[in-house]
N, C-alpha and C positions, 0 to 999 in steps of 0.2 A: 328708846332702843327704834331699829327701824323693822319695817314690815317686810316680812319675807317675801323673795323675789322670785316672781313665776319659774316653775323648774327648765331647768335648761334640758335641750334634749340629750336624749344617751347619745346620736351625733356628734354633736356637737363636744362629747367626752372622747369618744372612740371610732369616730372616721377618720381618714387618713390624715395625717399632717399635712399643711399647704406644702413645707419643707422642716429636712429634719438630720441631724448626725453630718455637720458638716465636717470638711477634712480638705485641709491648704496644699495643696503641692508642695513637694518639693524645691519648685524653681520659687515658688511665691505669685503664679501668675494665676491661678484657677485654683477653684473650689472644686469635690466631687460632695454631694451632696443626696438624701434619698425626697425624692417626690413622687403624687402618684399618676401614673398611668393605669390605665381601665380596672382604677379601685384599687390596684397594687401598686408600692412602693418601690421603685425602682430608683435605679443612679441616674444622676444629671449630673453635667460639667457644666462649669460657665466663670467667666474672667471674673475674677477680683475686682478690679477696676470698674464693673459692668454697672448699669444699674438695676438694682436690685428691684426697687418698684417693679418694676416691668415682668410681665409674666415667661414662662418656661418655655414661650415654643415662639422668643423671638431669637431673631441674631443674636448672636453670642452666648446664648446657654445653648445646650444641645443633652439631648437624653441617650445613655450610652446602655442602657441593658433594655430589654423586653422581657420581663415576665410578667406573665397576666394570672399567673396560679397560685402563686404566693409571695407575699412580700419577701422584700430585701431586707437583712437585719443586718447583718456584719459585711464590710466591705473596708478594702485600706487601697494605697496606693504601695507599687512597685517602691522600691528604694530609690530609682533614677527616675522616676514621675512617668517611665516611657508608659505604664500600664496601670489598671484600674483592676483589682483580685475582688471577689466576693464571694461568700460561702451561701451556699443552699440546698434547701435538702427536700424530700417529696411526704409532700400532706402530714408534714412534723413527722417524721419517724428518724429525722436526728443523723443519719447517713449524710452527713454533708457532703458534698465534693466543690472542689475548687474551681472555680471560674474566673476568664480573662477577658479582658476588653482593651480594646486601643483609643483610649479617646479623642483621639485624632482620625480618625474612623468610624462615629458612632452608626453608621449606617453596615456594619460587618457586624454578622450575629456574634455572641460570644461563645468562645471554645471552652468545653469543659476539660479542665487540667486534669482531673482524675476519674475518669469514666468507667469507672464499674459499679453493676449495680450492686447493689446490698454491703455495698464498703464504703467506712465509714473514717473519712481525713477526722483523725486526732488528735491533729494541733500543726502550726504552719509556721515557720523560723524565717525571718526576710534580714540574712546577714548583709549588716551595710560595709563589709569590706566585701562582696561579693552582689553587688547589685543586682544584677539580670539572672541570679539563683533566687528559689526558692527549697527547704527542705521541710519536706512532708513526711507524717506519719499515716502511715494505712494500714490498716488490718487486711487487705486482698489476698495473704499469702494464708490466713488462718484468724478465723473469727476472733479469736480471745486474745490475741496478739498483735501489738504494733511495731513495723517494721518502719526502718528510717529511709527515706528515697532522695534524693537532687532532681531536682525541677528544674529543666531550662525551660524560664516563663516564654523563650521566643520561638522554640519549638516546640514544646510540649512532650518532650523527651525526660519519661523518667529513668532514673537510673540507681538501683539496689546499693544502698551503701552500710548497712547494716542490719541483720539478721536476729530476731528476735530470738533469745536461747528457750524464752519461757518464764522468765523474772524479771524480764525490764518493761518498768510503768510508763518511763518516758525518756527521748532524747534529747540535745539538748548539741547544737556545734557553736563551739568558739574559734574565732582566729588560732587555727595550730591547735585546734583538738575536739574529738566529739567525746560526748559524756554519754553515760548511762547510766539513769535511776534505777536499782532493782531493788525490788519488796523479798524483806526475808522472811520466814515463817515468824508469826509474830508481830509482824507489822512495823518492824523500822526500814528505813531506805538507807540504802547502800549507794553512796555518789562515787562513781567511778573514771577512771578516763579508760574509753575502750581505741585498742589498738594491733588489729591485724586477729579480730575477737578474742582477743586476751585484753582482762581487766585487769587494772592498777586501783585499789579501792583507794579513794581519796578521804572521805568520813559518812559517822553514821549518822544518822539524824533520827533520835525518837518517834517512832510515831504513834505517840501520847502525845506530842508536844506538836507532829503534822500528819493530820487526821488524814488532809485529803494531798500530801507528798509538797517536797518542797518549794512552796507558794509565796508570796510571787517568786522568781526568778528570772533574773536577767544577767550575761555576760558582760564582762567590762572589755572596752573597746579593746584593749590590748590582749585579751586574751587570757591572763594570767590569774582570773578570780570570777565571784559569780556574787550578783546581790542580791542576798535573798532578807526574807522575814523568816524570824527565829528568836524564838520564846526559851532557849536553853538557857536555863537556871533562873527564868524570872516566869513569872505572871503574866506580862504582858509582851507583844511580840514588836517586834524592834528590827530597827535595818543593819546587817551585818554584811561583811564582807567574804566570803571562803579564798581561802587563798589555793589556788588549787595546786599549787607543790606540796603544802605541809597538811591541807585541810583545817588550818585555824580559820576558826570566826572572830573575824575583827572589828569592832563595834563601828557603826558609820553616823546612826543617828538613831535617836528613839522620842519620846515623849513620855514624862513624869506618872500621867494619868491615861492616856489612851492608848490601846492597838493601833501598830502599825493597820491601815484597811484591807484586810484580806482573811480570808479568799472569797468574799462578796464579790469584788470588781470582778477576780478570775472564772466566777462562776455566770453573770450575768451580764450582758453589753449594754445592757442600758447604764451600765458605773465605768467608769472609766478607770484604768487601773492604778493602784499604789504608788508606783512606780512612774516617776514622768521624766521619759525617757527621750534626747534628743532621735528625731526619728531616722537621719542623716549619721548619725558620728556613732549612735548610739551610748551618748554619754549623760550619767544622770542627773538631771536638773533638781529635781525634788520629788521629796515624798507624801503621802498623802497620809493623817491621824484621822480619827473618826469619833465622836466624843458627841454629845446635842447636837455639836456644828461641827463642823470638817477644820481642819487646820491643818494648811498645808507645810511644810520647812523646805526651803529654797536649799540647795547643796550646792549649786552653780554660781560664782560670784554675777555672771551675765544675767542669769536667770532671777537670783535676786534683785535685782534695779529691774527686770521685768515686770515682777508678779504683783509689787505694790501698784503698776498702773493698770495691769488686768484687774485686780479687786475693786478698782476706783468704778468698772463700768457696772456693778450690780451690787446690791447689798445680798443678796444667793450665795450659795456655796459657787465655789471656779467646778466645771466639770469636765468636760471633753476639751481637751489643748493639743493644736498641733499647730507645726509652724515648719517656714521654711530651712534650706541648709542653714545660712547663717545666723539663725535664730533673730531675725529683726522683724519678718512680718507674720502674724498671729492670728488663728482665728480658734474661739474659745466661745464656750458655752456655758452658763449658769443653772445650777436646779435650785429654786425658791418654793417654798412651801403654797403659796396663793400663784404661780405663775410657770406655764409650764417651761418657760425659759425663751432667752432671749440670746440668739447667735452674732458675735459681735467680732469687725477686723479691727487688728490695732497692729499701728506701724512703728516700732522700739526707735526708727532711726528720725520722725518725725513727730514720735509721740502723739500721732493723728489716731484716731479710733471712730470708727462707723457702724452703728448698727445694720447687720446684712439682711437678717427676716425673725419672724417669731413663730414658730411650728403650728401653734390656735390664735391667731388670730382674733378671732371671734370670742374668747373667755376673755373675760373681762377680770382682773384680778380683785377688783372691787365684790364682784358675785358671789367670790371664792372664801374658803372659809381658812381661818388658819390653824396650822397644826402646832400645840404644843407638848413640847417635850416634859414630862413627866417623872417623879420616880413613888412609885409602892413600894412597902416592906411585905415579903411573904411570911406566912404563919413560922415560919422558922425561920424567919430573920436575914432572908436575900434580899438584896436592894435589886429591884427591876425595873428597867428602864423602860417608859412607856411613852407611848402620845397619844393625846387627845383632842380629839377635833368635835370640832361641835358646828350644829350649823347657824349660818349669817340671821339674824334678826328675829330671833325666836327666844324666848326664856328660857334659860338653862337650867330648867327645873321639870324633873321627871317625863325626861325624854325618853321615845325608843332609841333601844341602841343595838348597835351591831359592835360584840364583840371579833372581830377581824384579827387572822391570825395566820404569822406569816409562814410561809413553802421552809423545806429544809430535813429537819430542823435548825439546819449548820446555816445559817445567814441570822439577817436582822432587820428589824423597822428601823428608818431612821428618816429624821428633816426631811423635807423633799416635797415635789410636784407627785403627787399620785393618783391620776385620773379616778383609779376605782374609791379612794377614802373620799375625795372631791365628790364624788357622783351619789355615795349614802348622803353624806353631810347636806349637800343641795337637796334631798327629798326629804329632810326632817330629823334623821339620826342623828345620833349621837355615835361615836366613831371611837372606838377602845384599841390600842394597838398594843402589845402587850412583849416584850422579847422576855420569855420568859428563859429558865434555868434550859442551860443546850445551845442555846443563843451565841455566834458568834461577836465576836469582837469586843468585847469585855474580859477579855484572861483565860485563862485557862481554867484557874477554879470553874468558875460560874458557868462555860460548856460542859466542864465534867462531871458537873452537879445533876445530867442529864443521864448519866449510864444507869441501865436497870431501872429509869423512872418516867419511862412511855405508858399514859394511861394512869400515872402514878403523880409525883411532886408536880410533872411539866403541867399534868391537869392543875393540880392546887392552885399555883402560879396564877392561870388565867381565872380561875374563881375567885380567890385572892384580890385580882386586881379588878374585877367585875364588883365586889364587894365594898372595895374603896371607892367605885363611881358610883354607886349605890350610898354609902354614907354621905359621899360629897352632895347629895342629894339631884344630882346633875339624870339619874339614871332611871328608870322605870322600873323594879326590879319585873313585874309583871309582860314586859314587852321586850325582852332582850334576845335578840338571833343570833348564833354563833356559828361564823363563816369561814371561810380557808382553802387554798389550795394547795395540792400537794399533805403536806404534813397539813399545815393548817386543814385540809378538809380531811384527815383521819382525826384532827384534834373536835371538829365538827360531831364528825359520827362519835366518838368520844363520850362528849358534851350532851349528846342525844340518849344515848344509852347508859353512860353511867351515872351520870348527874339530870335526869330527865327532869327533875323536878323546876330547874335552874333555867329553861331556854322554851320561848314560846315557838321557836321555828330552829333547821339547823340548814345549813349549805355546806356540800361537800363539791368542789371542783376540783377532780383530778384527784381523791382523796381516797388513801389505804386503807380497805377494811379487815384485812388478813396479814397479820405481820408475816405469819410465814411465806404467805405466797408472794407478798414483798420480796423479801431476800430468796428463794428459790427461783425467780422470776429475772433476776437480773443479768443482764445482757452478757454476753462471755467476757468481751476485753475489758469486762469495768469488775468481775467476779473476782480478782486477786484485791484491790484495791478498795472494795467492803470492808477488809478485816477490822480496820482500825474505825468505821463509822457503826454500819449496818449490825457486825457481828460483835463489836464491842460495846454499843449502846443500846441495843435491842434484844442480840441473843443471835445462839446457832442452832437452826432448827435440827442442824443431824445430830444435835444434844438430846433426847427426850426429854430430859427436866426442862430445859431451856426450851424445848419446842410447846412444853403443855405452857408456861409461863407467856410465851408470846401467843398462844392460843386465848389465852385470858387476858389480856390486855387489848385484844383484837376486838372492834367493833360489832364484827358478825357473828363472835360468840355471842351476846351480848341485845341481840338487834330486837327479841321478844321486849327488851325492858323500854325501848324508843316508843313514845307516846306523843311527840312534837310533830309537825309535819316535816317534811323533809325534803330540798330539793338535792340531785345529784347530776352535775355537769359532769362529761368527759368525752376526750378526744379518741375518737377509735382504734388512731396510730399512734397510741402512745406506749412507749418502752421501758417507758419509768415506772407507772403505776396500770399496770393491765387494766383496762375497761370493767371483765368481769370483777372486779374491786368493788364497782360501783353497780354493777347490775346484780349482783348474789343480792345487796344490802334492796333492792328496786324488787327483785323477785321474792322474798323471804317479810318484806313488807308489804305487799299486793296481798302475797298471799292469804294473810288474816287482813283484811280491808283498811289497812292502816292509808293515812293518808301524803302519797309520796307523788312527787313529781320526776322523771326523769329529761335532762336534756343529750341525747348525743350527738355529736359533730362527725359524719366520715369523711371530712377533710383536715381534721386538725389531730397535733398529737397532743403531749402533756400540756402544754400552754397554747391556747387560741392565739392567733398571729394576725391572719387576714381581717380585716376590718368588717366586714359581712359578718363572719363569726362571731367577732365580738360583740357589734350591736345585739345580735339575737341574744348573746349570751345576759348581756346586762338589761333588756329590755324583759327578758324571762325573770330574770332576777329580781330586779324594781317592783312587777306585780307581784312575784312570791312576797316580798317583805310586805310589799302595801297591805296584800289580802291578811297576813300573819300579823304585824305590827304596827297597822294603822299608817304609816309615812305617804305620802305622796310618791305620786308619779309623772312621767313627763305627760300627761294628759288631765291632771289633776291640780288643782292649787291648792 
């Protein structure tokens, strides 16, 4: 057995990457990527054939954005490669604006293409047949409604295309058609063709099958169909083509065991889309399915030749993919449990590949911990896919353990690099992640098993997985912390309040303590869309009996039962879970002299984005856990 290595500094995990998120330009000559400038990630461009071992301040590399306030996270090339577009909000308020920069004129400031205070960009579509145009959805006219605009990228002129009558949740433009997806009372979605403010219904989709709408969804290049994920008549999501003339769903591809990897990629830009599309033509190249590991099905003959060559570059899972208009030149990266990932350039014409960069070259994969997929059986027989990560160089017996609960809850943990997991393992903790009932990606029945089970069987699943780890001998039952963000933060508070004898500490990061407050505080544009999620799974506070049940399942109602030390973390600008969810718990615990810490960040929202914010967060977390579980910190061996 090896000896535990010295602690890896928090900054090494959560400081800015040297470079990340590379996208090849349509002409295949340049790569756009993120790199730090004044402590924030900004967009840079450099020639793909340049010497990538050189710094980003040499000829051939140029910075094209200058945001010193907040990391840029989402960016993309225009279809013709003339512009780079990026999204940015203010302090985590999620009122995204679309900005434009000209990569040939890096000294010119970025242009805000949607310069409306308090207005959110709710969708951007770059049609391959209209390379100088973007179609954007904005709630500028009314906060609760998204209208569709045509945006001229060169002039920044916005032209209203369609005004929302009140029930449209999303718009989609295809060659020759404008489509609207509306939500009926009861939660079903209706796809319709929109012409002269008149709708022609095409197809109806059950809200039980499509909780968040029709995802993924991409128009066929000829404008006659949509590629979507569908579970109609099946427990698993598969790829189908919807005929826009008849509404018929035609099966295109499926996996015998796995779901199409959705809706997780559409909800989190860290994950690539489940559909791999040609950026220039919109042709469908492949589809991603996710089980214990990812599986990609090539759906295009040329991509079927390229995919095996890309897979040879890493033993990880292929993540973000971009190519030029000829689909001969490719820039790709990978996800791996012990490696933050390497970005590669591959030229299919020559068969040559070369490594461009590693985002965290200072992290040695040999010092990081393997992530092992496991399956645990819940008390009612449901199989729970889980992941167990054990610290390197430590006997895996009676370890202090962090039960790390994912958010959503309509989300899932998966095999791959997670700096949070690796930090905890490096500090000497076993890390147990549970895809409890309600998680997505394991079929409709698995997700629906969570209806009405907040603080019920969803929490039982966590306890059952924890009991498995204790029975295996790797977890010390007296040194367990429960920690998570968003829903995971709620789960941590439920653990502290509903099963206080099981946890030595609890950490809630932007977690909700009051389910009624959560539902009643939904931002205006999302109120209609929560019918299939919050209202169906948690309850409707407008109904007295359901309201009472929601309060009974809320940790704020049982805060007096909390005995373990609690750490709460919240961004002041969080619009998903308001900070009062944390502050009411803090106030109640302090009023009776209980042990509680509170970290409030005035510059962040639901997730902390900036490196200095995350460094502060995880320094606080490691010190809290060390005090109450006995793990290491960056200053202890």
